N, C-alpha and C positions, 0 to 999 in steps of 0.2 A: 504494500500500500504506500501511497505517497506520504512523505513525512510532513510534519507541521512547518518546517523551515521552507519546504517547497511551496506550501500553501501561502505562506507569508510573502515569499518572493513573487508568486503569481499575482497576489493581491496588490503588492507594491508596483509591479510592472504594469498591471492593468490601470492602476490609478495614474501612473506617470504618462501612459499613452493617452488616456482620457483627457488629462489636463493639457498635454501638448497639442492634441487635436483641437481642443477648444481655442487655445491661444493662436494656433496656426490658421484656423478657419476665420477667426476674428481679424487677423492681420491681412489675409487674402481678400476678404470682402464678403459682402452678403448679397450682392446683386444676383448671383446665380442660384441662391438658395430658394427663391420663390417664397412659399408660405411656411417652409420649415424653419424653425429657429436653429441656431448653431447647436444648442444642446440636443435637440431632437435628432439632428443629423449625426452627431457624434455617437449618441447612444445606439442608433440604428446600425451604423457602420461597425462600431467596436463590439457591440453585443453579438452581432452575427459572426464576427471573426472569433470571438471568445468561445462560443459554443461549437463552432465548426470543428475544431480539433477534437473535442469530446465526442462529437457525433461520428467522426471518421475513425478514431483510434480506440474507441470503446472504453473498457474498464480502467486502464491505467491512467488515462487523461480525463476521465469523467469528473473526478473530484476537482481537478485543477480548472476545468471548464466551468464547473458550477461555482467555484470560488471567484473566478473572473467575472462571471455573469452577476453574481451577488454583489461583488465589489462595484460594478458599473451601476447597478440599480440603486445601491445605497448612496454612492457618490452623487448620482443624478438627483436623488431625493434631497440630500443635504444641500447641494448646490441650488436647487429650486427654492428651498426654504431660505437660503442666504440671499438669493435674488429678490425674494419677496420682502425681506427685512432691510436691505441696504440699497439705497438709491445709487450710491457711488459705485458699488460692486456691479449693480445691474447695468449702469452706463459703461463700465469697463468691459463687461462681457458682451452686452448687446449693442453697444454703441448708442448713438443718437441719430435722430433724423438729419438728413442733409438737404439743404435748399438747393434745387437745381435751376429753377426759373424764378426770377423776381420781377414782377410787372412786365412780362413779355421778354425780358433779357435773359439769355442763357448764361449761367455762371460756369464758364469753361473750367476754371480751377476746381470747382466743386465736382464737376463731371469727372475730371481726371482722378481726383481723390477717391471718388466712388467706383472707379474702374468702368465707367460708361463712356460710350461714344455719343455724339450728337444724334446719330441714326438710332441708337437705343432709346434715347430720350424721346425723339419724334415718334417712334413706334409706340412707346408707353402713352404719349399724349393722344395719338390716334385711337388707341384702345379705349380712351376715355372721352372720345368725341371731339377732339381738337385736331386741326390740320397741322398745327405747329405751335410755337411758343406765343404767337400773337393772341391776345385775348386771355392769356393765363396770368392771373395775379401771382400765384405761387404753385410750383410743382416741387414736391418733397419726396425724396427717397426715404421710405420708412425703414425701421429696424428689421422688419420682416422681409424686406426686398421689394415690396410693392411701391408704386409711385402714386401718391395722392395729388390731385389737382384741384386748385381753387380758382374759379373763373374770375375775371375782372368784373367789377360791379357795372351794370348797364348805365 
């Protein structure tokens, strides 16, 4: 049977990978994530990988796979609670909204920071009924990757 030290090593490695992926995905950007939050995506990716070994190799790696899965679920729950309680930590992990259009003017520097092209922005505006930035009071890249649009007042 797998020893307690191996279980602790598996839990520690799983926790390190989890935190690394959250930080890495936060740095890469959120535009591609769509409606998934960074935490959702990390849990789905790593949880699948953690239990994959246990499913393929059977008895010897089953305890390690279960420890990895449990570690991910516990870390996800603890991180979710921390996100609910700390505005500063929530902003660190999820970021904040990014203004892309201000009174019809595209903010190119903000587009670059968000990892978007002007074509991406125009596509998002078209999806919300606008031909382009004209007539848009504000277009905001939200933390979930969606673009919110506020029209100019008539």
